[in-house]
C-alpha positions as CSV (number, residue, x, y, z in Angstrom):
1,M,0.0,0.0,0.0
2,K,2.9,2.3,0.8
3,K,4.2,2.0,-2.8
4,I,0.8,3.1,-4.2
5,I,0.8,6.2,-2.1
6,T,4.3,7.1,-3.2
7,I,3.3,6.7,-6.9
8,I,0.1,8.8,-6.5
9,G,2.1,11.5,-4.7
10,M,4.5,11.7,-7.6
11,L,1.7,11.9,-10.1
12,M,0.2,14.8,-8.4
13,T,3.4,16.8,-8.8
14,I,4.3,16.1,-12.4
15,P,2.5,17.6,-15.4
16,F,0.5,15.1,-17.6
17,L,-0.6,14.7,-21.1
18,G,-3.7,16.8,-21.1
19,L,-5.9,19.4,-22.9
20,S,-6.1,23.1,-22.7
21,Q,-8.6,25.6,-24.0
22,T,-9.2,25.4,-27.8
23,I,-8.4,28.5,-29.8
24,D,-10.0,29.5,-33.1
25,D,-7.4,31.6,-35.0
26,S,-6.7,32.8,-38.5
27,I,-4.0,34.4,-40.6
28,S,-4.1,36.4,-43.8
29,M,-1.7,36.4,-46.7
30,G,-3.7,39.2,-48.3
31,A,-5.8,39.3,-51.5
32,G,-3.9,37.4,-54.2
33,Y,-1.5,36.0,-51.5
34,P,1.2,38.8,-51.8
35,N,2.4,38.2,-48.2
36,Q,4.2,35.4,-46.3
37,V,3.0,34.8,-42.7
38,F,5.3,33.4,-39.9
39,Y,3.2,31.9,-37.1
40,S,3.9,30.9,-33.5
41,L,1.7,28.2,-31.9
42,E,2.0,30.0,-28.6
43,N,1.7,33.6,-29.6
44,G,-0.1,33.6,-33.0
45,T,1.1,35.6,-36.0
46,V,4.7,36.7,-35.5
47,S,5.1,38.7,-38.7
48,T,3.5,39.3,-42.1
49,V,6.0,40.2,-44.7
50,D,6.0,41.2,-48.3
51,N,6.6,38.1,-50.4
52,T,6.9,40.0,-53.8
53,N,10.1,42.0,-53.2
54,W,12.9,39.4,-53.2
55,D,14.5,37.1,-55.7
56,V,17.0,34.8,-54.0
57,A,17.6,33.6,-50.4
58,F,20.8,32.3,-49.0
59,A,21.0,29.8,-46.1
60,V,22.4,31.3,-42.9
61,V,22.2,28.4,-40.5
62,G,23.6,24.8,-40.9
63,Q,26.7,23.1,-42.0
64,G,27.4,21.2,-45.2
65,A,24.3,20.7,-47.4
66,K,22.0,22.6,-45.0
67,G,24.3,25.6,-45.1
68,S,24.6,25.7,-48.9
69,A,20.9,26.0,-49.6
70,I,19.7,28.8,-52.0
71,L,16.0,29.5,-52.5
72,F,14.5,31.3,-55.5
73,N,11.2,33.3,-55.3
74,D,9.4,31.0,-57.7
75,A,6.0,32.4,-56.8
76,F,6.8,35.7,-58.5
77,G,9.5,34.7,-61.0
78,S,11.1,31.7,-62.8
79,L,14.6,30.3,-62.6
80,Y,16.1,28.5,-65.6
81,K,19.2,26.3,-65.6
82,V,21.5,27.1,-68.4
83,P,22.1,23.7,-70.2
84,S,25.8,23.8,-69.6
85,V,28.1,23.8,-66.6
86,D,30.8,25.8,-68.4
87,T,31.0,29.1,-66.6
88,S,33.3,30.4,-69.2
89,A,30.1,31.2,-71.2
90,W,29.2,33.9,-68.7
91,S,30.3,36.9,-70.9
92,S,28.7,35.5,-74.1
93,L,25.6,33.7,-72.7
94,D,23.3,32.6,-75.4
95,T,19.6,32.4,-74.4
96,T,18.3,31.0,-77.7
97,G,15.7,28.3,-76.9
98,M,15.4,29.4,-73.2
99,S,11.7,28.8,-73.3
100,S,12.4,25.1,-73.5
101,W,14.9,25.2,-70.6
102,E,14.0,23.5,-67.4
103,I,12.3,25.7,-64.7
104,L,13.9,25.0,-61.3
105,L,11.7,25.0,-58.2
106,N,12.4,25.0,-54.5
107,S,11.9,21.7,-52.7
108,D,8.6,21.5,-50.9
109,T,9.9,18.7,-48.5
110,S,13.1,20.3,-47.1
111,W,14.7,23.6,-46.6
112,T,18.0,22.1,-47.6
113,N,17.2,22.0,-51.3
114,G,16.3,25.3,-52.9
115,A,15.9,25.8,-56.6
116,F,19.6,26.3,-57.1
117,N,20.3,22.9,-55.4
118,K,18.0,21.0,-57.7
119,Y,20.8,18.9,-59.0
120,R,22.6,18.4,-55.7
121,G,24.8,15.3,-55.7
122,V,24.7,14.6,-59.5
123,A,28.4,15.0,-60.0
124,S,29.5,13.6,-56.5
125,N,28.5,13.8,-52.9
126,M,30.5,17.1,-52.9
127,D,28.1,18.6,-55.5
128,M,25.9,21.3,-53.9
129,G,23.9,21.7,-57.1
130,W,25.2,25.2,-57.9
131,G,28.8,24.4,-57.1
132,I,31.3,21.8,-55.9
133,L,32.6,21.7,-52.3
134,N,36.4,21.3,-52.2
135,P,37.5,19.6,-49.0
136,S,41.2,20.2,-49.8
137,N,40.7,23.9,-50.0
138,N,39.2,25.0,-46.6
139,F,35.9,23.2,-47.5
140,W,35.0,26.1,-49.7
141,T,32.4,25.7,-52.4
142,F,32.9,27.1,-55.9
143,G,30.1,27.7,-58.3
144,D,30.1,25.7,-61.6
145,S,26.7,26.6,-63.0
146,L,25.0,29.4,-64.7
147,Y,21.3,30.4,-64.5
148,V,18.9,32.8,-66.0
149,A,16.3,34.3,-63.7
150,K,13.0,36.1,-64.5
151,L,12.7,38.4,-61.5
152,H,9.8,39.5,-59.4
153,D,9.4,42.7,-61.6
154,G,9.4,40.7,-64.8
155,S,12.9,41.6,-65.9
156,F,15.7,39.0,-66.6
157,R,19.2,38.5,-65.1
158,K,21.9,36.0,-65.7
159,V,23.2,34.6,-62.4
160,W,26.4,32.9,-61.2
161,I,26.7,31.8,-57.6
162,L,30.5,32.3,-57.3
163,S,31.4,30.8,-53.9
164,L,30.6,30.1,-50.3
165,K,33.8,30.6,-48.3
166,T,33.9,30.3,-44.5
167,G,30.4,31.6,-44.1
168,V,30.6,34.3,-46.8
169,W,28.4,34.0,-49.9
170,Q,29.5,35.7,-53.1
171,F,27.4,35.8,-56.2
172,K,27.3,37.7,-59.5
173,Y,24.4,38.8,-61.7
174,A,23.9,41.1,-64.8
175,N,21.5,42.0,-67.5
176,L,21.4,39.4,-70.3
177,D,23.5,41.6,-72.5
178,G,26.1,41.8,-69.7
179,S,25.4,45.3,-68.7
180,N,24.9,46.4,-65.0
181,E,27.0,43.6,-63.7
182,Q,27.0,43.3,-59.9
183,I,29.0,41.2,-57.5
184,Q,27.5,40.9,-54.0
185,T,28.6,39.3,-50.7
186,I,26.5,38.2,-47.8
187,T,28.2,37.2,-44.5
188,K,26.2,34.6,-42.5
189,S,27.3,35.8,-39.1
190,D,25.7,39.2,-39.7
191,Y,22.3,37.6,-39.5
192,P,22.0,35.5,-36.3
193,N,18.9,33.4,-35.7
194,R,17.8,33.5,-39.3
195,N,17.3,30.5,-41.5
196,F,17.8,32.5,-44.7
197,I,18.8,36.0,-45.7
198,Y,17.0,37.5,-48.8
199,F,18.2,39.6,-51.8
200,S,16.5,41.7,-54.5
201,M,18.4,41.7,-57.7
202,V,15.9,44.4,-58.9
203,N,17.0,46.8,-56.2
204,N,20.5,45.4,-55.4
205,T,19.4,45.1,-51.8
206,I,19.7,42.7,-48.9
207,I,16.4,42.1,-47.2
208,D,16.3,40.9,-43.6
209,R,12.6,39.7,-43.6
210,E,12.4,36.5,-41.5
211,P,11.7,36.7,-37.7
212,S,14.1,34.9,-35.4
213,N,14.0,31.2,-36.1
214,T,13.4,30.5,-32.4
215,D,10.0,32.4,-32.6
216,W,7.9,30.5,-35.1
217,E,6.7,27.1,-36.1
218,L,4.6,27.5,-39.2
219,T,4.9,29.8,-42.3
220,F,2.0,30.3,-44.8
221,T,3.3,31.2,-48.2
222,K,2.7,31.1,-52.0
223,H,5.0,29.2,-54.2
224,K,5.1,27.5,-57.6
225,D,4.6,23.8,-58.2
226,F,4.1,21.5,-61.2
227,L,0.6,20.1,-61.0
228,N,-0.6,17.1,-63.1
229,P,-3.4,17.5,-63.9
230,P,-3.5,19.9,-65.6
231,G,0.2,19.4,-66.5
232,M,1.5,22.9,-65.9
233,Y,3.3,25.1,-63.5
234,L,0.9,26.9,-61.1
235,N,1.1,29.0,-58.0
236,V,-0.2,27.3,-54.9
237,T,-0.4,28.2,-51.2
238,S,1.2,25.9,-48.6
239,V,1.9,25.7,-44.8
240,F,5.5,24.8,-44.2
241,T,7.2,24.1,-40.9
242,N,10.4,25.5,-39.4
243,R,13.5,23.4,-39.6
244,P,13.4,21.8,-36.0
245,V,9.7,21.3,-35.9
246,W,8.3,17.7,-35.7
247,T,4.8,17.0,-37.1
248,A,2.4,14.0,-37.5
249,K,-1.2,13.7,-38.5
250,A,-4.4,11.7,-38.2
251,N,-7.1,11.4,-40.8
252,E,-10.4,11.2,-38.9
253,N,-14.0,10.6,-40.1
254,D,-15.4,14.0,-39.4
255,L,-14.6,17.5,-38.0
256,N,-15.7,16.8,-34.4
257,T,-13.5,13.7,-34.2
258,A,-10.6,15.7,-35.7
259,L,-11.2,18.4,-33.1
260,S,-10.9,15.9,-30.2
261,S,-8.2,13.6,-31.8
262,L,-5.3,12.7,-29.5
263,T,-3.7,9.9,-31.5
264,P,-1.4,10.6,-34.5
265,Q,-1.7,8.0,-37.2
266,T,1.7,8.8,-38.8
267,T,5.2,8.9,-37.6
268,F,6.5,12.2,-36.4
269,T,9.0,13.7,-39.0
270,K,10.6,17.0,-39.8
271,N,9.3,17.1,-43.3
272,V,8.5,20.7,-43.9
273,N,5.4,19.9,-46.0
274,N,3.6,17.5,-43.6
275,I,0.9,20.1,-43.8
276,G,1.9,21.6,-47.1
277,R,-1.1,22.3,-49.4
278,E,-3.0,19.1,-48.4
279,W,-5.2,21.0,-45.9
280,K,-7.4,22.5,-48.7
281,K,-8.4,21.6,-52.3
282,F,-10.0,23.4,-55.2
283,S,-12.9,22.1,-57.2
284,S,-14.7,24.2,-59.8
285,A,-17.5,21.6,-59.7
286,N,-18.1,22.4,-56.0
287,G,-17.8,26.1,-56.4
288,G,-14.2,26.8,-55.3
289,W,-12.1,26.0,-52.3
290,S,-13.0,23.5,-49.6
291,V,-11.0,22.7,-46.4
292,R,-10.1,19.1,-45.4
293,D,-11.3,19.6,-41.9
294,T,-11.1,16.0,-41.0
295,I,-7.3,16.0,-40.7
296,A,-5.8,16.7,-37.3
297,Y,-2.2,17.9,-37.5
298,F,0.0,17.3,-34.4
299,V,2.8,19.9,-34.3
300,Y,5.6,20.3,-31.7
301,D,6.7,23.8,-30.9
302,V,10.1,24.9,-32.0
303,D,11.7,23.8,-28.7
304,S,10.0,20.3,-29.0
305,V,8.4,20.8,-25.6
306,N,4.8,21.5,-26.2
307,L,2.5,19.5,-28.5
308,Y,-0.4,21.2,-30.4
309,R,-3.2,19.8,-32.5
310,I,-4.3,21.9,-35.4
311,V,-7.4,21.4,-37.5
312,F,-8.1,23.8,-40.5
313,T,-11.7,25.0,-40.6
314,G,-11.9,27.5,-43.5
315,F,-10.1,29.2,-46.4
316,D,-11.2,32.3,-48.3
317,G,-9.0,31.7,-51.3
318,S,-7.4,34.6,-53.2
319,S,-10.2,37.1,-52.2
320,T,-8.5,37.7,-48.8
321,G,-5.9,35.0,-48.5
322,K,-7.3,34.2,-45.1
323,A,-7.0,30.7,-43.5
324,Y,-8.9,29.7,-40.4
325,F,-8.0,26.9,-37.9
326,N,-8.5,25.5,-34.5
327,K,-5.5,24.9,-32.3
328,E,-5.2,23.3,-28.9
329,L,-2.3,22.6,-26.6
330,I,-2.7,19.0,-25.9
331,Q,0.6,18.1,-24.2
332,L,2.8,20.0,-21.8
333,T,5.3,17.7,-20.2
334,S,8.8,18.9,-19.3
335,I,11.4,17.9,-16.8
336,G,14.8,19.2,-15.9
337,E,16.5,22.6,-15.7
338,E,15.2,25.6,-17.6
339,K,18.1,25.5,-20.1
340,E,18.1,21.7,-20.3
341,V,14.5,20.7,-20.9
342,V,13.4,17.1,-21.6
343,S,9.9,16.7,-23.1
344,V,7.8,13.6,-23.2
345,A,4.7,12.5,-25.0
346,L,2.9,9.2,-24.9
347,Y,0.4,7.9,-27.4
348,P,-2.0,6.2,-28.0
349,N,-3.4,6.3,-24.5
350,P,-5.5,4.2,-24.0
351,A,-3.5,1.6,-25.8
352,R,-4.1,-2.0,-27.0
353,E,-1.0,-3.3,-28.8
354,S,1.8,-0.8,-28.4
355,I,2.6,2.7,-27.3
356,N,4.8,5.4,-28.8
357,L,7.0,7.1,-26.3
358,L,8.3,10.4,-27.7
359,V,11.2,11.9,-25.8
360,S,13.1,15.1,-26.7
361,V,16.4,15.6,-25.0
362,P,19.1,18.4,-25.3
363,K,21.9,15.9,-25.1
364,E,22.5,12.2,-25.1
365,N,20.8,10.4,-22.1
366,T,20.2,6.9,-20.9
367,M,17.0,6.4,-18.8
368,N,15.2,3.5,-17.1
369,L,11.7,2.8,-18.3
370,N,9.4,1.0,-15.9
371,I,5.7,0.1,-16.3
372,I,4.2,-0.4,-12.8
373,D,0.7,-1.7,-12.0
374,L,-1.4,-0.3,-9.2
375,S,-0.2,-2.8,-6.7
376,G,3.3,-1.4,-7.1
377,K,4.7,-4.3,-9.1
378,T,7.0,-3.5,-12.0
379,V,5.6,-5.4,-15.0
380,Y,8.0,-4.1,-17.6
381,N,11.5,-2.7,-17.5
382,E,13.9,-1.5,-20.1
383,Q,16.9,0.8,-20.3
384,L,16.5,3.3,-23.2
385,Y,19.2,5.4,-24.9
386,F,18.1,8.7,-26.3
387,S,20.2,10.7,-28.8
388,I,20.1,14.5,-29.1
389,G,16.7,15.8,-30.3
390,M,13.4,13.8,-30.7
391,N,13.4,10.0,-30.1
392,N,10.5,7.6,-30.7
393,N,10.4,4.3,-28.9
394,V,7.7,1.7,-29.6
395,I,6.8,-0.3,-26.5
396,N,4.8,-3.5,-26.8
397,V,2.0,-3.6,-24.2
398,S,-0.1,-6.3,-25.8
399,N,0.8,-8.9,-23.1
400,L,-0.3,-6.6,-20.3
401,P,-3.7,-7.2,-18.7
402,K,-6.3,-4.5,-19.2
403,G,-6.0,-1.8,-16.5
404,I,-4.3,1.3,-15.3
405,Y,-0.5,1.5,-15.1
406,I,2.2,4.0,-14.2
407,I,5.0,4.8,-16.7
408,S,8.1,5.8,-14.9
409,L,11.1,7.3,-16.9
410,N,14.1,8.2,-14.8
411,N,17.9,8.5,-14.4
412,E,20.1,10.2,-11.8
413,K,19.0,13.6,-13.1
414,Y,15.4,13.2,-14.4
415,H,12.2,11.6,-13.1
416,L,8.9,11.6,-14.8
417,V,5.7,9.5,-14.4
418,Q,2.5,9.3,-16.4
419,K,-0.6,7.2,-16.3
420,L,-1.1,4.5,-19.0
421,I,-4.4,2.8,-19.7
422,V,-4.3,-0.6,-21.4
423,K,-7.6,-1.7,-23.0
């Protein structure tokens, strides 16, 4: 009996998986979607910025491939790959037949591959798409490709990404006839807490338009994609996630079930398009846009501490660019010091066959997992290793009798308990 009292006492002092007040919220990209919106699950809209005034964006954070990413504003322009890697053609670039050249698009699954990185890895694992990384020369990357860009104002430039040297980007662009040639540099360290820094070739200006990458989870934006049908490039609107954000989803039968869903049906991943453009669809037969309000999206905050459920409930289309959704904080479980937070989520709960134990840690940890019945007996024990970041451990509970159990996760520094129901 004493063991049961001790367990219950611990449960009363530790936060559990639970629900908070639901919030109906909305964002607006503006009529025709000219703006990009950065959104915080905790604080709402962080910033709404002009999405029509930039042409290229250079990665500021990350090493290797992540740090070599270059985006192009494909919603308001087009990027063409010159069908040759010989940069000696710069001064005499021939654009004959350009209409048949491939249009390059940003990846919609990862921030690592922008339009300029479309052919990353084709030449070798040192190939960044726009240039080759040289490990024998300070790990600098030197551009080996030429591009033609139709910019956000409709004008054209030829573009050459010259190099990325020790955190300094250098690139060159000019009118197609070679006039007004510009060489620009961007130093990554000048822009802390940014994923990308943006540049307008029309105005020859650096644009610092992103909020701090620690302040947002979602961004609503317009971009170009190839849709088949109808077999052509079209502008679409998507919801992408910040680099460190984990997401999963559940396809439910109706809106009410989605609004109360607590069980993701997919694995948590960092794919930036887990929401993407799936949340709405267009049908001329049905009179325009409709929202897939039966999908519940599960989104961790940027610190991987709090878990939210988001269900989209409305979309105005291009008339206002406004999207409506319901969000709810469904898990707040953290242990440890303020600067060294461990977060834990457990699902499904109740469980039948197995449970997913999601644990986010700031550094490598080994913890003891115990499942304890209400008599105080340990019915399951395992030592788990957690690498830095989010870890998903699947625990088989099919052999446990139906009932209520206590999950205990602990080591010399951390101790967390949660209730588990086995059906």
